C-alpha positions in Angstrom: 75.2 59.2 171.3 78.8 61.3 171.7 80.8 57.7 171.2 78.7 56.6 168.4 78.8 59.8 166.5 82.4 59.8 167.2 83.7 56.3 165.8 81.3 57.4 162.8 83.6 60.9 161.6 86.5 57.9 162.6 84.9 55.6 159.7 84.5 57.6 157.3 87.2 59.4 157.4 90.0 55.5 156.9 86.9 54.4 154.1 86.9 57.3 152.4 90.8 56.6 151.8 90.8 53.0 151.6 93.5 51.5 149.0 92.0 48.8 146.7 95.4 47.4 145.9 97.2 46.6 142.1 98.7 43.8 141.0 102.6 43.9 140.7 104.2 44.1 137.2 105.0 40.4 136.7 107.0 41.3 133.4 111.0 39.8 134.4 113.5 42.1 133.0 115.5 40.1 129.7 112.0 38.1 129.1 112.3 36.9 125.6 111.3 39.5 123.0 111.9 42.9 125.1 114.5 45.3 125.4 117.2 46.0 127.4 115.9 49.6 127.2 112.3 48.3 127.3 112.8 46.1 130.5 114.9 49.3 132.2 111.5 51.0 131.8 109.5 48.3 133.2 111.9 48.1 136.0 111.2 51.3 136.4 107.6 51.7 136.0 107.2 48.8 138.9 109.7 50.8 141.7 107.3 54.1 140.7 104.3 51.9 141.5 105.7 49.9 144.7 106.4 53.3 145.8 103.6 55.0 145.5 101.1 52.2 147.0 103.6 52.2 150.0 102.7 55.9 150.3 99.1 55.4 149.5 99.9 52.9 152.5 101.7 55.0 155.2 98.4 57.4 154.0 95.6 55.5 155.0 97.6 54.7 158.5 97.6 58.6 158.8 94.1 58.8 158.0 92.9 56.3 160.2 95.4 58.6 163.3 93.6 62.0 162.8 97.3 62.9 160.4 95.6 64.2 157.5 97.9 66.6 157.3 100.9 63.8 157.0 98.2 62.0 154.9 97.7 64.9 152.2 101.7 65.6 151.7 102.2 61.4 151.3 99.1 61.4 149.1 100.6 64.4 146.6 103.7 62.7 146.8 101.6 59.2 145.3 100.7 60.8 142.6 103.7 62.6 141.9 105.4 58.6 141.1 102.2 57.2 139.8 99.7 60.3 138.2 97.2 57.7 138.0 97.0 56.1 141.1 92.9 56.4 141.9 93.8 55.7 145.8 95.7 58.3 146.1 93.2 60.6 145.1 90.8 59.1 146.9 92.9 59.8 150.4 93.5 63.2 149.3 90.0 64.0 149.3 89.8 62.7 152.6 92.6 64.5 154.2 90.8 67.8 152.2 87.4 67.5 153.5 89.5 67.3 157.3 91.3 70.3 156.2 88.0 71.5 155.5 88.4 72.7 152.1 85.3 70.4 150.4 86.5 72.3 146.8 90.0 70.7 146.6 88.2 67.6 148.5 85.4 67.5 146.3 87.9 67.3 143.0 90.1 65.0 144.3 87.4 62.4 144.4 86.2 63.2 141.1 89.7 62.8 139.6 89.4 59.5 141.6 86.3 58.1 140.2 87.5 59.6 136.9 90.3 56.5 136.8 88.4 53.9 138.9 84.8 54.4 138.8 84.2 52.0 141.3 86.9 53.6 143.7 85.1 52.6 147.5 86.4 55.2 149.0 86.0 58.0 146.4 82.3 56.7 146.1 81.7 56.6 149.8 83.4 60.3 150.4 82.0 61.9 147.1 78.7 61.2 148.0 79.3 62.4 151.5 80.4 65.8 149.7 77.4 65.7 147.8 74.8 65.9 150.4 76.1 68.6 152.3 75.9 70.3 149.6 72.1 69.3 149.5 72.4 67.0 145.8 71.5 63.4 147.5 70.2 62.5 144.3 74.0 62.5 143.0 74.7 61.1 146.9 72.5 57.9 145.9 73.7 57.0 142.3 77.6 57.3 143.4 76.6 54.3 146.1 74.5 52.3 143.9 77.9 51.9 141.6 79.4 50.3 144.6 76.5 48.3 145.5 76.2 46.8 142.4 79.0 44.7 142.6 78.0 44.1 146.6 74.7 44.5 148.2 75.7 44.2 152.1 78.5 46.9 152.3 77.2 49.0 154.8 78.7 52.5 154.3 77.2 52.8 151.2 73.8 51.7 152.4 74.3 53.7 156.0 75.0 56.4 153.0 72.3 56.1 151.3 70.0 56.1 154.5 71.7 59.9 155.2 70.3 61.1 151.8 66.3 59.3 152.0 66.2 60.6 155.8 67.1 63.9 154.6 64.5 63.4 151.5 61.6 62.1 154.2 61.8 59.4 151.8 60.1 56.9 153.9 59.6 53.7 151.2 63.3 53.8 150.4 64.1 54.3 154.0 63.1 52.0 155.4 64.7 49.6 152.6 67.9 50.8 153.2 67.2 50.2 157.0 65.9 47.0 156.8 69.4 45.7 154.7 71.3 47.5 157.0 69.9 45.4 160.2 70.8 42.5 157.5 74.7 42.9 158.1 74.9 45.4 160.9 77.1 43.7 164.0 74.4 43.9 167.1 77.0 45.2 168.8 77.8 48.4 166.1 77.9 51.8 168.1 75.7 53.4 165.5 72.8 50.7 166.1 70.7 53.5 168.3 70.6 56.0 165.8 69.4 53.6 163.1 67.0 52.8 165.6 65.7 55.9 165.5 65.4 56.7 162.4 64.1 53.3 161.9 61.0 54.2 164.2 60.3 57.7 162.8 60.2 56.2 159.2 58.1 53.2 159.2 55.1 54.9 160.9 55.5 57.0 157.5 55.3 54.3 155.4 52.5 54.5 152.9 51.9 57.9 153.6 51.3 59.8 150.6 51.9 63.7 149.9 53.6 63.9 153.0 55.3 67.7 152.6 53.5 68.6 150.1 54.0 72.2 149.3 51.0 74.5 147.5 50.9 78.0 146.1 53.7 80.6 145.2 54.6 82.4 147.8 53.9 83.2 151.6 55.2 85.8 153.7 55.2 86.5 157.3 56.8 88.8 160.0 60.6 88.1 161.3 62.2 87.2 164.7 65.5 86.7 166.1 66.1 85.6 169.5 69.1 87.9 170.8 70.9 85.6 172.2 70.7 82.5 170.7 69.7 83.7 167.0 67.3 81.7 167.0 64.6 82.9 163.5 61.4 82.8 164.0 58.1 83.7 162.6 54.3 83.9 162.8 52.3 80.8 161.1 49.4 79.1 161.0 48.9 75.9 162.2 46.2 73.1 162.0 43.8 76.3 162.2 45.8 77.9 165.2 47.9 80.8 164.9 51.7 80.1 166.8 55.4 81.0 166.6 57.1 79.2 164.1 60.7 78.3 164.5 63.4 77.7 161.2 65.8 75.2 162.4 68.3 73.9 160.1 70.1 72.5 162.2 67.5 69.9 163.2 66.3 67.0 160.4 62.7 66.5 162.3 60.0 68.6 162.3 58.6 68.8 166.5 55.7 70.6 167.2 55.1 71.5 170.9 53.3 68.8 173.4 50.8 71.0 174.6 50.2 72.5 171.1 49.8 69.1 169.9 47.3 67.8 172.4 45.5 71.0 171.7 45.0 70.4 168.1 43.9 67.2 169.0 46.5 65.2 166.8 46.3 61.3 166.6 49.8 59.8 167.8 51.1 57.6 164.6 54.2 56.0 166.1 56.8 56.3 168.7 60.3 57.5 168.5 63.2 57.7 170.7 65.3 60.5 169.7 68.5 59.3 170.2 70.1 60.7 173.6 66.0 60.7 174.7 65.0 59.4 177.8 61.5 58.5 177.3 59.5 57.9 174.0 57.8 60.4 172.2 54.8 60.7 170.2 54.9 60.6 165.9 52.0 63.0 164.9 50.9 64.6 161.0 50.4 68.2 161.4 48.0 68.8 158.6 48.0 71.6 157.7 51.0 75.2 158.3 50.3 78.1 156.2 52.5 81.5 155.8 50.5 84.3 153.9 49.8 82.0 151.2 51.8 79.3 150.4 50.4 75.8 152.7 52.3 72.8 153.7 50.4 70.1 154.4 51.5 66.9 156.0 54.2 67.6 157.6 55.3 64.3 159.8 56.5 65.7 163.3 58.3 64.6 166.7 56.4 66.0 169.8 58.3 67.4 172.3 58.2 69.7 174.5 59.8 73.0 172.7 60.7 75.7 176.6 63.8 75.4 175.5 63.2 77.5 172.6 61.6 80.1 174.1 61.8 82.8 172.6 59.3 85.3 174.6 57.0 82.6 174.0 57.1 79.1 174.1 57.2 77.9 169.8 54.2 75.8 168.2 56.4 74.4 166.0 59.8 73.9 164.4 60.7 73.0 161.5 64.1 71.4 160.1 65.5 70.0 156.9 63.2 67.9 155.8 60.8 70.4 155.7 62.9 73.6 154.8 64.3 72.1 151.5 60.9 70.9 149.6 61.0 75.4 149.2 62.9 76.5 146.8 64.1 79.2 148.5 63.6 81.1 152.4 64.0 85.1 152.1 64.9 86.0 155.8 64.7 89.5 155.4 66.4 91.0 158.7 66.3 94.5 158.2 62.7 94.5 157.2 61.7 91.8 160.0 60.0 89.9 157.1 60.2 86.3 155.4 59.5 85.2 152.3 58.9 81.7 151.2 59.3 80.3 147.5 57.9 76.8 146.2 60.4 77.0 143.4 64.1 77.6 143.4 66.1 80.8 142.1 67.0 80.6 139.1 69.7 83.5 139.3 70.7 85.2 142.3 67.8 88.2 143.6 68.3 91.3 143.1 71.4 93.0 144.8 72.3 89.4 145.9 75.7 87.5 145.5 75.7 83.8 145.6 77.6 82.0 148.0 78.0 78.0 148.6 76.1 76.7 151.8 77.6 73.4 152.6 74.7 71.5 155.6 77.7 69.9 157.8 76.1 66.3 159.5 76.8 65.4 162.5 74.0 62.9 162.4 72.5 64.8 165.7 73.0 68.6 164.4 73.5 69.7 160.9 75.8 72.7 160.9 74.9 75.4 157.9 78.6 76.5 156.6 79.8 79.1 154.4 83.3 80.1 152.9 85.1 83.6 154.4 88.2 85.0 153.5 89.5 88.1 155.6 91.7 90.9 155.1 92.7 89.7 151.6 94.2 86.8 152.2 93.6 84.1 149.9 92.9 82.2 152.6 89.6 81.2 152.7 87.8 78.5 155.1 84.0 77.4 155.8 82.3 79.3 159.0 79.3 78.8 160.7 76.7 80.7 159.0 74.4 82.0 162.4 77.1 82.5 165.2 75.7 83.8 168.6 79.2 85.4 169.8 78.2 89.8 169.3 80.9 90.7 166.6 80.6 90.5 163.3 82.7 87.5 162.1 84.3 84.8 164.9 87.5 83.5 163.8 90.0 80.4 165.1 93.2 81.6 165.7 95.0 79.4 163.1 92.6 81.1 160.3 93.7 83.9 161.9 96.8 83.9 161.3 96.9 82.8 157.9 95.1 85.8 157.3 97.8 88.0 156.9 98.0 89.4 160.5 101.1 88.1 162.9 101.3 86.5 166.6 101.8 89.9 168.5 98.5 90.9 167.1 96.8 88.9 169.1 98.7 89.8 172.8 97.9 90.2 175.3 94.4 88.3 175.1 91.2 90.6 175.9 89.5 87.5 178.0 92.5 85.0 178.5 90.3 82.7 180.8 88.1 81.8 177.3 90.6 83.1 175.0 89.2 85.5 172.9 91.3 89.0 171.5 88.7 91.7 170.0 90.0 93.2 166.3 88.9 94.8 163.8 88.7 93.5 160.3 89.0 95.9 157.7 87.8 93.8 154.9 86.6 90.8 154.8 83.9 87.9 151.9 81.6 86.4 152.7 81.7 84.2 149.7 82.3 86.9 147.2 80.3 89.6 149.2 83.0 92.2 150.4 82.5 93.6 154.1 84.2 96.6 155.2 85.3 97.8 159.1 83.4 95.4 161.6 84.4 94.1 165.0 85.6 90.6 164.9 86.5 88.0 167.6 90.1 85.9 167.1 89.4 82.5 169.3 92.8 81.8 170.4 92.4 78.3 172.2 93.0 75.6 170.7 90.8 73.8 170.3 88.8 77.1 169.3 85.9 76.7 171.1 83.4 73.9 172.2 81.1 74.1 168.8 84.1 73.9 166.5 85.6 70.9 168.2 82.4 68.9 167.8 82.4 69.5 164.2 85.7 68.7 164.4 85.3 64.9 166.3 81.6 63.9 164.7 81.8 65.1 160.9 86.0 65.4 160.5 85.5 68.6 158.4 87.4 71.7 160.0 85.4 75.1 160.5 87.6 77.5 161.2 85.1 79.9 162.9 81.6 81.7 162.7 79.7 84.4 160.4 77.6 85.5 163.1 73.6 87.2 164.0 75.3 91.3 164.4 76.8 91.0 160.6 73.6 88.4 159.1 70.6 90.6 160.4 71.9 94.0 158.4 71.1 91.7 155.4 68.8 90.0 153.1 69.2 86.3 153.8 68.4 83.1 150.7 68.7 80.4 151.2 68.2 77.8 148.8 69.0 74.6 150.7 68.3 72.2 148.3 71.2 73.7 145.6 73.4 74.0 147.8 73.1 78.2 147.8 72.6 81.0 150.1 72.4 84.9 149.2 73.3 87.8 151.1 72.2 91.1 150.7 73.4 93.9 152.2 71.5 96.5 153.7 70.9 99.2 150.7 69.6 96.4 148.2 67.5 94.2 150.9 65.8 97.8 151.2 65.3 98.4 147.6 
């Protein structure tokens, strides 16, 4: 599992900056009809183009070796020589993604495509960026532009598959998988993951009205596991009451094996999830109710969910495939309730502040991430939303030092073994929501911790810390996954 996803991340980075090459200017100085001034101008332009192309080639090599800072610098220098170099913009987009700067990455990819609408690296890279923000329609359209010239290019096909799988579009997902299997090498490390996706989608092909939402709104209780931050609520599944976990870190829904047997659900297929030793049945859960809102025909993998024990073993776990079908999910932590709405929000809820929400896709986990800043610094970085550290914020040393702090503030460490320093954060911004006077932890090790290291390794996107459950529990938090948005309302507003 680790090897396949690691290779995927490296492949995505290198492809996002693939240089297309340029034709050299063949007009020779002194050609008949060209003045000396014109010849000098052409010569200078050719020299600039050659310099830009050399920098682009070197930047591509940097990306392949993981040297994103050098790649970004060389791409900027290439654009100084040749401002309309689409490949340099594509490299800049890939390097900014690696730096954890989503906005700059997206902007650079769009600039590349404005110059060259068929730029391969920019289309694949921007497609991934769109997917992180929940805009799968735009991601799919970009890949189709590239595939129009050659329908057998595996990277745009893979990008399309990730969107179809997230959307649970079984028909198009199976069609795309078949196209991938026709061209993929039998020793490709992605093959087990693709086979797992195929096993899940094929039994669903032709099934109508999967994950249908009935009703405008539903309300239930909300509890949060204090150690893992797992959010769960009471729901009626197949006519039986059980605890239901809201788990945006996974794609597919899961149902506890004993509970599936109790409901006598019919097996429609089998899947061997990536990393699992044995196959698991696939079933369709006929109905899940939260108050007046009902989800019908929900595909789920039958598994043992005791690892998600929240005082009792939950009956179901809902992943992104289900959660993004809902327009909004509001976790009112202070009042211990959850509201599910069928329609997406048209504006921020009363008293709430909007922030961008990314789901960084590791293909084995999805990482919800939001931008934060500390102590008046202009430096913004993305942090994992829902961390389980005991402080309000946990930040990597690099981001802490970039946020108006000095190295001596971290000496001595409070926990040298784990590289932890307790700090007081006078002010922070969660998106644009001001947070004042909270406790924080600084991760002084390199890498900061195993979780952030895994995100960098498997996605190429650098997160700078965590927004932890103790802070979120003081708020009302609304997810709008299909819009790539999250809304935060502090305790005073949440109480209204």
